[in-house]
Backbone as CSV, one residue per row, in Angstrom:
resi,resn,N_x,N_y,N_z,CA_x,CA_y,CA_z,C_x,C_y,C_z
1,UNK,-49.366,216.730,34.532,-50.102,217.578,35.673,-50.677,216.893,36.488
2,UNK,-50.714,216.539,37.610,-51.673,216.066,38.744,-53.383,216.549,38.944
3,UNK,-54.255,215.609,39.181,-55.857,216.670,39.162,-56.047,215.522,40.112
4,UNK,-57.227,216.184,40.941,-57.821,215.170,41.475,-58.807,215.956,41.978
5,UNK,-60.040,214.861,43.057,-61.553,215.543,43.355,-61.857,214.385,44.450
6,UNK,-62.564,214.900,45.248,-62.964,214.283,46.629,-64.646,214.820,46.750
7,UNK,-65.032,213.863,47.061,-66.922,213.412,47.066,-67.216,212.946,48.429
8,UNK,-68.315,213.818,49.656,-68.753,213.198,50.204,-70.101,213.561,49.863
9,UNK,-70.761,212.010,50.034,-71.936,211.888,49.799,-72.799,211.275,50.615
10,UNK,-74.444,211.272,50.212,-74.952,210.800,51.382,-76.126,209.507,50.473
11,UNK,-76.708,208.183,50.830,-77.310,207.682,50.106,-78.483,207.558,50.679
12,UNK,-79.794,207.411,50.437,-80.696,207.452,50.946,-81.554,206.561,50.336
13,UNK,-81.723,205.172,50.550,-82.400,203.963,49.744,-84.275,204.839,50.077
14,UNK,-84.695,204.553,48.963,-86.397,205.198,49.047,-86.905,203.601,48.902
15,UNK,-85.994,202.641,48.616,-86.783,201.383,48.669,-85.392,200.052,48.686
16,UNK,-85.524,199.073,49.563,-84.590,198.150,50.418,-85.556,196.993,50.142
17,UNK,-84.647,195.951,49.746,-85.360,194.267,49.875,-84.251,193.539,50.205
18,UNK,-84.161,192.691,50.985,-82.965,191.680,50.915,-83.429,190.460,51.449
19,UNK,-82.256,188.847,51.784,-82.942,187.982,52.079,-81.440,187.916,52.595
20,UNK,-81.577,187.309,53.945,-80.382,186.609,54.760,-80.319,185.477,54.784
21,UNK,-79.630,184.558,54.515,-80.358,182.621,54.626,-78.686,182.857,55.610
22,UNK,-78.999,181.739,56.326,-78.020,181.077,57.623,-78.228,179.865,58.011
23,UNK,-77.662,178.915,57.241,-77.413,177.545,57.039,-78.885,176.937,56.330
24,UNK,-79.743,177.210,55.086,-80.653,177.420,54.784,-81.496,177.854,55.704
25,UNK,-81.464,178.979,56.591,-82.863,179.600,57.263,-82.654,180.687,56.756
26,UNK,-83.880,181.278,56.300,-84.172,182.562,55.423,-85.094,183.491,56.369
27,UNK,-84.605,184.732,56.126,-85.147,185.798,56.747,-85.355,187.320,55.860
28,UNK,-86.781,187.500,55.082,-86.689,188.958,54.165,-87.155,190.276,54.707
29,UNK,-86.156,190.894,54.548,-86.572,192.599,54.697,-86.949,193.345,53.456
30,UNK,-87.956,194.094,53.672,-88.499,194.922,52.621,-88.962,196.084,53.279
31,UNK,-88.482,197.409,53.329,-88.485,198.255,53.843,-88.281,199.599,52.673
32,UNK,-89.001,200.912,53.578,-88.355,201.729,52.589,-87.499,202.905,53.836
33,UNK,-87.781,204.241,53.095,-86.886,205.061,53.745,-86.992,205.088,55.529
34,UNK,-88.085,205.223,55.726,-88.465,205.479,56.841,-87.974,204.656,57.667
35,UNK,-88.365,203.516,57.344,-87.957,202.432,57.907,-86.164,202.361,58.193
36,UNK,-85.949,202.734,56.907,-83.845,202.256,57.179,-83.220,203.345,58.110
37,UNK,-84.244,204.907,58.454,-83.559,205.868,58.862,-83.983,205.223,60.534
38,UNK,-85.141,204.749,61.031,-85.282,204.523,62.077,-83.931,203.539,62.660
39,UNK,-83.782,202.457,61.850,-82.778,201.405,62.217,-80.942,201.931,61.821
40,UNK,-80.942,203.805,61.482,-79.511,203.573,60.858,-79.239,203.916,62.020
41,UNK,-77.692,203.452,62.479,-77.084,203.836,63.687,-75.318,204.436,62.859
42,UNK,-75.378,204.552,61.933,-73.708,204.842,61.419,-73.778,204.830,59.887
43,UNK,-73.550,206.054,58.798,-73.268,205.791,57.776,-71.795,206.676,57.238
44,UNK,-71.016,206.252,56.554,-70.067,207.376,56.365,-69.840,206.436,54.470
45,UNK,-69.676,208.042,54.006,-69.685,207.649,52.044,-68.857,208.867,52.167
46,UNK,-67.552,208.364,51.288,-66.696,209.287,50.375,-66.026,208.757,48.923
47,UNK,-65.661,209.479,48.052,-65.116,208.964,47.111,-64.135,209.937,46.705
48,UNK,-63.129,209.421,45.807,-61.965,210.337,45.777,-61.404,209.799,44.057
49,UNK,-60.587,210.387,43.616,-59.506,210.548,42.459,-58.600,211.361,42.401
50,UNK,-57.627,210.496,41.631,-56.465,211.225,41.229,-55.827,211.105,39.855
51,UNK,-55.447,211.763,39.320,-55.037,211.303,37.774,-53.817,212.024,37.534
52,UNK,-52.950,211.987,36.581,-51.883,212.512,36.290,-51.922,212.153,34.461
53,UNK,-51.744,213.251,33.753,-51.973,213.570,32.237,-53.656,212.892,31.969
54,UNK,-53.621,211.147,31.559,-54.813,210.932,31.604,-55.139,209.789,32.201
55,UNK,-54.030,208.924,33.061,-54.042,207.494,33.758,-54.588,208.250,35.299
56,UNK,-55.280,207.465,36.350,-55.241,207.467,37.450,-55.597,206.822,38.002
57,UNK,-56.320,206.901,39.698,-56.662,205.831,39.996,-58.020,206.791,41.152
58,UNK,-58.576,206.130,41.410,-60.100,206.304,42.267,-60.282,205.200,43.385
59,UNK,-61.017,205.776,44.087,-61.926,204.685,45.509,-63.605,205.078,45.846
60,UNK,-63.855,204.550,46.085,-65.338,204.661,46.882,-65.608,203.780,48.176
61,UNK,-65.656,204.786,48.698,-65.624,204.115,50.767,-66.698,203.958,50.796
62,UNK,-67.420,202.782,51.350,-68.917,203.346,52.462,-68.952,202.247,53.145
63,UNK,-69.582,202.894,54.148,-69.705,201.949,55.704,-71.003,202.401,55.989
64,UNK,-71.972,201.110,56.564,-73.423,201.635,57.044,-73.514,200.683,57.878
65,UNK,-74.278,200.608,59.414,-74.215,199.715,59.948,-75.916,200.489,60.352
66,UNK,-76.784,198.968,61.038,-78.111,199.259,60.709,-78.704,198.306,61.866
67,UNK,-79.157,199.328,63.008,-79.813,198.280,63.794,-81.110,197.065,63.731
68,UNK,-81.511,196.746,64.682,-82.929,195.451,64.441,-83.704,196.018,63.559
69,UNK,-84.176,195.670,62.734,-85.075,195.299,61.453,-85.858,194.571,61.333
70,UNK,-87.125,194.812,61.128,-88.579,193.832,61.263,-88.169,193.249,59.688
71,UNK,-88.386,191.946,60.246,-88.159,191.319,58.808,-89.498,189.650,58.993
72,UNK,-89.433,188.893,57.863,-90.364,187.997,57.375,-89.531,186.446,57.377
73,UNK,-90.470,185.238,58.371,-89.196,184.271,58.351,-90.310,182.963,57.203
74,UNK,-89.611,182.014,56.950,-90.890,181.285,56.322,-91.343,180.607,56.768
75,UNK,-92.509,180.116,56.440,-93.462,179.644,57.382,-93.591,178.029,58.095
76,UNK,-92.452,177.730,57.935,-92.165,176.132,58.647,-91.664,176.069,59.785
77,UNK,-92.083,174.936,60.354,-91.584,174.837,61.923,-91.820,175.527,62.551
78,UNK,-91.409,176.013,63.981,-91.678,176.359,65.014,-92.071,177.929,65.034
79,UNK,-91.600,178.600,63.725,-91.396,179.735,64.021,-92.473,180.810,63.945
80,UNK,-92.651,181.710,64.297,-94.176,182.497,64.039,-93.907,183.522,62.692
81,UNK,-92.955,183.611,62.540,-93.175,184.395,60.972,-92.281,185.890,61.243
82,UNK,-91.735,186.174,62.328,-91.142,187.424,62.557,-89.584,186.817,62.879
83,UNK,-89.262,188.265,62.700,-87.720,188.268,62.560,-87.170,189.418,62.765
84,UNK,-85.740,189.787,63.061,-85.427,190.770,63.114,-83.716,190.336,63.048
85,UNK,-83.492,191.613,61.770,-81.705,191.284,61.222,-81.261,192.817,61.756
86,UNK,-80.077,192.400,61.533,-79.295,193.520,62.174,-78.057,193.497,61.387
87,UNK,-77.272,194.728,60.554,-76.637,194.744,59.627,-75.251,195.550,59.822
88,UNK,-74.179,194.947,59.204,-73.134,196.081,59.396,-72.242,195.433,57.688
89,UNK,-72.447,196.391,56.900,-71.471,196.516,55.584,-70.786,197.618,55.327
90,UNK,-69.478,197.358,54.965,-68.524,198.304,54.299,-68.026,197.507,52.820
91,UNK,-68.057,198.645,51.737,-67.910,198.330,50.598,-66.485,198.922,50.420
92,UNK,-65.414,198.594,49.753,-64.223,199.306,49.274,-63.970,199.156,48.496
93,UNK,-63.883,200.177,47.180,-63.543,199.987,45.821,-61.822,200.772,45.737
94,UNK,-60.809,200.623,44.783,-59.433,200.720,44.694,-59.599,200.351,42.965
95,UNK,-58.822,201.248,42.239,-59.566,200.786,40.914,-58.440,202.117,40.015
96,UNK,-58.099,201.435,39.155,-57.128,202.130,38.003,-58.152,202.326,36.868
97,UNK,-57.937,204.001,36.292,-58.707,204.519,35.704,-57.965,205.007,34.633
98,UNK,-58.572,205.283,33.249,-58.148,206.325,32.096,-58.930,206.732,31.436
99,UNK,-58.795,207.983,31.386,-59.659,208.960,30.584,-59.569,209.439,29.334
100,UNK,-60.700,209.034,28.292,-61.500,210.135,27.436,-62.334,211.367,27.432
101,UNK,-61.603,212.391,26.580,-62.108,213.290,26.719,-61.494,214.519,27.439
102,UNK,-62.066,215.262,27.948,-61.522,216.599,29.093,-61.162,216.292,30.228
103,UNK,-60.807,217.075,30.721,-60.387,216.882,32.515,-61.658,217.270,33.191
104,UNK,-61.713,216.296,33.833,-62.735,216.752,35.302,-62.567,218.197,36.047
105,UNK,-63.481,219.348,35.809,-63.556,220.365,36.401,-64.955,220.072,37.179
106,UNK,-65.313,221.841,37.335,-66.382,222.129,38.029,-66.918,222.842,37.084
107,UNK,-66.487,223.671,36.058,-66.790,224.908,34.964,-66.211,224.349,33.925
108,UNK,-66.781,224.274,32.884,-66.245,223.799,31.308,-67.386,224.383,30.461
109,UNK,-67.158,224.444,28.991,-67.421,225.110,28.157,-68.534,223.701,27.608
110,UNK,-70.182,223.951,27.079,-71.160,222.660,26.906,-70.639,222.201,25.906
111,UNK,-70.942,221.237,26.391,-70.458,220.227,25.215,-69.428,218.986,25.626
112,UNK,-68.714,220.192,26.716,-67.475,218.670,26.802,-67.949,217.901,28.151
113,UNK,-66.881,216.388,27.381,-67.251,215.375,28.156,-65.540,214.924,28.734
114,UNK,-66.246,213.704,29.339,-65.039,212.608,29.853,-65.738,211.455,29.576
115,UNK,-65.081,210.654,29.577,-65.530,209.097,29.507,-64.343,208.549,30.480
116,UNK,-64.592,207.768,31.641,-63.424,207.094,32.211,-63.771,205.315,32.511
117,UNK,-63.335,204.558,31.681,-63.248,203.407,32.055,-62.729,202.552,33.140
118,UNK,-62.870,201.904,34.014,-61.796,201.612,35.228,-62.037,200.275,35.620
119,UNK,-61.064,199.598,36.490,-60.603,198.533,36.641,-60.145,198.216,37.947
120,UNK,-60.136,196.833,39.034,-59.220,197.114,40.180,-60.640,195.915,40.859
121,UNK,-60.433,196.583,42.268,-60.673,195.606,43.388,-61.894,195.961,44.000
122,UNK,-62.869,195.375,44.633,-64.027,195.482,45.421,-63.345,194.896,47.093
123,UNK,-63.188,195.345,47.733,-63.553,194.260,49.299,-64.530,194.683,49.967
124,UNK,-65.367,193.728,50.355,-66.987,193.622,51.077,-66.441,192.839,52.264
125,UNK,-67.061,193.857,53.108,-66.934,193.405,54.642,-68.218,193.231,55.162
126,UNK,-68.887,191.932,55.200,-70.385,191.928,55.955,-70.512,191.133,57.247
127,UNK,-71.550,191.640,57.999,-71.956,190.690,58.987,-73.119,191.362,59.500
128,UNK,-74.008,189.944,59.258,-75.818,189.843,59.671,-75.983,189.182,60.301
129,UNK,-76.942,189.530,61.372,-77.707,188.674,62.794,-78.747,188.374,62.555
130,UNK,-79.605,187.231,62.867,-81.077,186.948,62.685,-81.771,186.394,64.064
131,UNK,-82.600,187.207,64.442,-83.103,186.897,65.630,-84.599,186.693,65.021
132,UNK,-84.961,185.799,65.917,-86.574,185.014,65.441,-87.125,184.724,66.564
133,UNK,-88.639,185.198,66.995,-89.936,184.573,67.733,-89.627,183.021,67.308
134,UNK,-89.836,182.192,68.670,-90.172,180.844,68.314,-91.467,180.416,69.590
135,UNK,-92.153,179.978,68.629,-93.396,179.292,69.468,-92.756,178.383,70.585
136,UNK,-93.757,178.282,71.499,-93.575,177.019,72.688,-92.231,177.370,73.749
137,UNK,-91.735,178.503,73.626,-90.366,178.740,74.508,-90.830,179.965,75.560
138,UNK,-90.487,179.561,76.541,-90.245,180.802,77.799,-91.631,181.129,78.241
139,UNK,-91.449,181.705,79.432,-92.708,181.733,79.967,-94.051,181.945,79.629
140,UNK,-94.414,182.728,78.252,-95.425,183.516,77.769,-95.512,182.520,76.562
141,UNK,-95.202,181.662,76.395,-94.696,180.674,75.312,-94.587,181.050,74.029
142,UNK,-93.842,182.620,73.899,-92.859,182.750,72.737,-91.444,183.478,73.741
143,UNK,-90.635,182.780,72.542,-88.888,183.843,73.569,-88.536,183.749,71.802
144,UNK,-87.580,184.943,72.386,-86.502,185.234,71.202,-85.227,184.543,71.277
145,UNK,-85.054,184.046,69.972,-83.514,183.406,69.730,-82.856,183.533,68.614
146,UNK,-81.362,183.243,68.933,-80.486,183.938,68.087,-80.631,183.175,66.738
147,UNK,-81.245,183.296,65.248,-80.774,181.884,64.755,-79.635,181.821,64.136
148,UNK,-78.830,183.111,63.763,-77.468,182.729,63.393,-76.980,184.062,63.227
149,UNK,-75.562,183.613,62.742,-75.165,185.193,62.271,-74.182,184.603,60.982
150,UNK,-74.335,185.321,59.709,-73.763,185.239,58.707,-72.489,186.802,58.808
151,UNK,-71.314,186.001,58.932,-69.733,187.253,58.696,-69.009,186.727,57.707
152,UNK,-68.567,187.988,56.585,-67.336,187.526,55.881,-66.521,188.874,55.242
153,UNK,-65.629,188.710,55.271,-64.835,189.934,54.382,-64.160,189.335,53.370
154,UNK,-64.534,189.549,52.102,-63.725,188.902,50.652,-63.781,190.122,49.682
155,UNK,-62.406,189.799,48.919,-62.542,190.564,47.559,-62.976,189.902,46.585
156,UNK,-63.401,191.304,45.504,-63.864,191.017,44.059,-63.122,191.785,43.042
157,UNK,-63.020,191.447,42.068,-62.535,191.854,41.041,-63.771,192.998,40.350
158,UNK,-63.478,193.571,40.012,-64.340,195.335,39.789,-64.112,195.689,38.417
159,UNK,-64.877,195.651,37.080,-65.176,196.813,36.153,-66.061,197.719,36.329
160,UNK,-65.828,199.042,35.391,-67.096,200.067,35.579,-66.697,201.108,34.552
161,UNK,-67.308,202.283,34.450,-67.144,203.047,33.742,-68.252,204.108,34.441
162,UNK,-67.509,205.276,34.205,-68.459,206.821,34.566,-68.035,207.674,33.382
163,UNK,-68.775,208.756,33.324,-68.912,209.880,32.232,-69.898,210.882,32.591
164,UNK,-69.621,212.022,32.130,-70.042,213.445,32.420,-69.992,214.212,31.047
165,UNK,-70.806,214.894,31.297,-71.215,216.045,29.517,-71.431,216.942,29.916
166,UNK,-71.319,218.605,30.150,-71.618,219.727,30.512,-72.895,220.188,29.160
167,UNK,-73.815,220.160,29.959,-74.709,220.929,29.309,-74.948,222.486,29.353
168,UNK,-74.316,222.966,30.458,-74.201,224.658,30.470,-72.879,224.779,31.373
169,UNK,-72.077,225.862,31.068,-70.973,225.750,32.445,-70.595,225.571,33.309
170,UNK,-71.818,225.601,33.917,-71.937,225.265,35.557,-72.766,223.941,35.999
171,UNK,-73.571,223.570,34.579,-74.516,222.382,34.740,-73.804,220.920,34.203
172,UNK,-73.918,220.018,34.865,-73.393,218.680,34.065,-74.134,217.903,34.450
173,UNK,-74.637,216.727,33.161,-75.255,215.134,33.375,-73.933,214.331,33.580
174,UNK,-74.107,213.080,34.524,-72.906,212.408,34.500,-74.000,210.716,34.874
175,UNK,-73.159,209.605,35.069,-73.499,208.444,35.204,-72.191,207.863,35.165
176,UNK,-72.648,206.483,35.886,-71.746,205.695,36.118,-72.523,203.968,36.432
177,UNK,-71.125,202.949,35.928,-71.928,201.761,36.339,-71.126,200.765,36.455
178,UNK,-70.983,199.890,37.503,-69.865,199.152,37.799,-70.444,197.539,38.202
179,UNK,-69.480,196.378,37.669,-69.709,195.166,38.276,-69.063,194.793,38.970
180,UNK,-68.840,193.656,39.863,-67.994,193.007,40.853,-68.304,191.485,41.226
181,UNK,-67.456,191.287,41.454,-67.656,189.317,42.039,-67.452,188.073,40.452
182,UNK,-68.012,188.465,39.303,-68.325,187.231,38.410,-68.312,185.946,38.978
183,UNK,-69.229,186.006,40.495,-68.932,184.582,40.766,-68.237,183.854,41.178
184,UNK,-66.792,184.399,41.005,-65.600,183.735,41.300,-65.454,183.399,42.782
185,UNK,-65.973,183.633,43.468,-66.352,182.781,45.107,-67.319,183.027,45.568
186,UNK,-67.692,181.656,46.251,-68.588,181.042,46.773,-69.481,180.724,45.620
187,UNK,-70.653,180.266,46.016,-71.923,179.692,44.777,-72.394,180.925,44.008
188,UNK,-72.321,181.839,44.425,-72.706,183.083,44.032,-72.481,184.253,44.635
189,UNK,-72.209,185.330,43.904,-70.845,186.386,44.181,-70.832,187.283,43.381
190,UNK,-71.889,188.589,43.379,-72.329,189.794,42.394,-72.844,190.774,43.237
191,UNK,-71.556,192.331,42.531,-72.096,193.276,43.106,-72.196,194.364,41.960
192,UNK,-72.983,194.993,42.419,-73.146,196.159,41.181,-73.774,197.574,41.399
193,UNK,-73.332,198.244,40.999,-74.090,200.245,41.028,-74.412,200.380,39.625
194,UNK,-75.582,201.143,39.370,-76.251,201.686,38.114,-76.663,203.242,38.862
195,UNK,-75.700,204.527,38.231,-76.027,205.652,39.176,-76.001,206.932,38.023
196,UNK,-77.656,207.735,37.670,-77.589,209.178,36.665,-77.984,209.770,37.496
197,UNK,-77.259,211.305,37.057,-77.919,212.731,37.416,-77.057,213.526,37.104
198,UNK,-77.515,214.883,37.972,-77.166,216.213,37.480,-76.429,216.568,38.795
199,UNK,-75.159,217.603,38.173,-74.424,218.301,38.955,-74.499,219.884,38.935
200,UNK,-74.304,220.639,39.929,-74.283,222.005,39.444,-72.878,222.743,40.588
201,UNK,-72.274,223.129,39.456,-71.115,224.321,40.160,-71.473,225.512,41.177
202,UNK,-70.899,225.288,42.072,-71.748,226.773,43.256,-70.252,227.705,43.484
203,UNK,-69.071,227.044,42.403,-67.982,227.525,42.671,-67.035,227.349,41.543
204,UNK,-65.969,227.972,41.733,-65.092,227.388,40.500,-64.366,225.484,40.937
205,UNK,-64.208,225.659,42.435,-64.367,223.896,42.550,-65.151,223.419,42.978
206,UNK,-66.465,223.707,43.010,-67.296,222.533,44.157,-68.296,222.050,42.993
207,UNK,-68.743,221.101,42.950,-70.394,220.949,42.639,-71.204,219.923,43.283
208,UNK,-72.231,220.474,43.355,-73.773,220.018,43.986,-74.584,219.083,42.959
209,UNK,-74.225,217.260,43.440,-74.617,216.371,42.948,-75.919,215.763,43.632
210,UNK,-77.146,215.743,42.431,-78.090,215.303,42.763,-78.210,213.824,41.694
211,UNK,-78.920,212.409,42.181,-78.767,211.473,41.376,-79.414,210.417,42.065
212,UNK,-80.001,209.277,40.794,-80.753,208.295,41.395,-79.932,207.433,41.166
213,UNK,-79.651,206.236,42.089,-78.533,205.241,42.482,-79.257,204.050,42.735
214,UNK,-78.846,202.630,41.701,-79.264,201.318,42.018,-78.322,200.691,42.874
215,UNK,-78.121,200.048,43.958,-77.182,199.027,44.432,-77.442,197.781,44.657
216,UNK,-76.826,196.744,44.028,-77.163,195.105,44.619,-75.992,194.377,44.502
217,UNK,-76.273,193.152,45.678,-74.999,192.616,46.326,-75.852,191.133,46.670
218,UNK,-75.402,190.206,46.121,-75.537,188.577,46.066,-73.910,188.385,46.648
219,UNK,-74.655,187.108,47.795,-73.485,186.136,47.815,-74.216,185.018,48.403
220,UNK,-73.627,183.974,48.434,-73.849,182.409,48.871,-72.812,181.771,48.751
221,UNK,-72.574,181.251,49.902,-71.122,180.088,49.877,-71.649,178.770,49.461
222,UNK,-70.818,177.979,49.408,-71.152,176.264,48.681,-71.318,175.184,49.657
223,UNK,-71.393,175.800,50.586,-72.001,174.805,51.846,-73.283,174.019,51.452
224,UNK,-73.769,173.193,52.227,-74.727,172.822,52.135,-75.186,172.248,53.587
225,UNK,-76.019,173.224,54.505,-76.975,173.918,53.741,-75.968,175.137,53.312
226,UNK,-76.618,176.850,52.651,-75.626,177.457,52.730,-76.582,178.625,53.156
227,UNK,-74.933,179.441,53.362,-75.538,180.919,53.798,-75.269,181.836,52.978
228,UNK,-75.675,183.197,53.268,-75.278,184.393,52.196,-76.054,185.346,52.600
229,UNK,-76.421,186.355,51.630,-77.311,187.205,51.519,-77.709,188.195,50.321
230,UNK,-78.797,188.782,50.080,-79.133,189.958,48.970,-79.819,191.149,49.511
231,UNK,-79.091,191.887,48.830,-79.419,193.124,49.025,-80.091,194.197,47.493
232,UNK,-80.891,194.295,47.766,-81.363,195.465,46.397,-82.038,196.892,46.968
233,UNK,-81.378,197.882,46.674,-81.447,198.823,46.908,-81.529,200.268,46.173
234,UNK,-82.734,201.122,46.240,-82.158,202.208,45.055,-83.044,203.619,45.581
235,UNK,-82.572,204.558,45.212,-82.902,205.843,46.199,-82.442,207.115,45.316
236,UNK,-81.973,208.112,46.097,-81.743,209.379,46.154,-80.384,209.337,46.869
237,UNK,-79.441,209.938,46.029,-77.915,210.264,46.117,-77.542,211.601,46.174
238,UNK,-77.053,212.513,47.109,-76.584,213.913,47.363,-75.543,213.793,47.715
239,UNK,-74.388,214.458,46.775,-73.191,214.773,47.194,-72.786,216.270,47.336
240,UNK,-71.208,216.565,47.261,-70.550,217.870,47.289,-69.257,217.389,46.912
241,UNK,-69.046,217.635,46.106,-67.851,217.095,44.759,-66.469,218.309,45.090
242,UNK,-65.443,218.161,45.142,-64.343,219.066,45.508,-63.560,218.921,43.994
243,UNK,-63.332,219.919,43.337,-62.069,219.671,42.354,-60.516,220.121,43.096
244,UNK,-59.908,219.727,42.631,-58.263,220.187,43.111,-57.198,219.572,41.810
């Protein structure tokens, strides 16, 4: 018997920090939710899964585009210490999964659970631009120059596990964790998620989900001087999940 689910969700980081490194030059970003919403230009998030018997496939697709974000540079050289970072980041997961426990449904008996390990591939499409203020240039003594661009699309091996347990017929607790990369591409190549939350059935086939989530990404190539980026985000995720 075939079963499946589709979840539309939004991720709102309450705190986001990161570093963009281009040919050895670094710009650091430290933002709260208000800063992120001000810079947000586009965001799309969707998850899905299908299974037959206990084997299946899952996917998690996200794309975020942020406009100019205030950043700080190192104190050295002719830089003022002020910079702006623009970001485009797509993360696309596809994995094979196997289910232990009961099928995933919107409504179930208290104590019903499922545990689903999975393994597959994560494709990351990242592009970051850094503009800096430079002293001693331009008619007013300050000019803005493009320091550089980091852009790359690559694939990571991915392993993870997700699970849920029903606390009442309509209320369930759920969690997931995954890790990708394992430093197989470049000098540093890691990604990961951790998530825990609650879901409540608003019908016989629909759940509203509220959770806390951490997202981390790290990449640095093996050139000298090196280029790459680091992103750490944690915050609230809200989703609506349909079972069919």
